[in-house]
N, C-alpha and C positions, 0 to 999 in steps of 0.2 A: 130676528124672529125666533120664537121658541119652537122646539121640535118635540113636543110631548107625544108619548105613546102610551097605550094601555098595556099593562102587564099584570100578571097574577104573582103575588108574593105571599108566601106562607109565613105568618108571624104568630107569636103567642097572644092569647087573649089579653093578658096584662099589657102587652105592648100596644095593642089596638086601643085599649082603654086609656093608656097614657097619651097616645096621639089625639084621641078625642078630647081629653082633659086640656091638653096644651092648646088645641084649636079653640076651645071655648075661652080659656084663660086669656089668650093673647089675641082673640078675635080674628083668627085665621079662617079663611073661607071653608076649609074642610080638612079632613085627616090626610088626604092626598097631598095637599099643599104643605102641611106640617111635616110630612115625611120627606118631601123634596127639600125643605129647609134643612132638616137634619142631614140629608145626603150631601147637600152643598157645603155644609159646615165640615163634614168628614172629608170631602174632596179637597178642601183647602188646608187640611191639617199638614203640618210640616213633617211629622214623623208617622209614616204609615205603620211602622212596627208597633207603635203604641196602640193603634186601632185594631190591628189584626193579630198581634202576638200576645197581647195582654188578655188573660182569661177574665171575662166578666159575665159569666153565666149566672144570672140572678135566680134562675129557676132550677139550677142543678142541685142534685142531692150530694 
């Protein structure tokens, strides 16, 4: 059984737009589901350092 909860997460507008686009492109129910897919993929990554120590700030100056 799934144990989903509601939570507030602050993301950039471009991130929200990307989630919307991916939801439409891959016929995913909604942006919430798209984000859960991304999170599940990250959770199965074999190298957490790649996720959290590599700087990927696409909006940074």
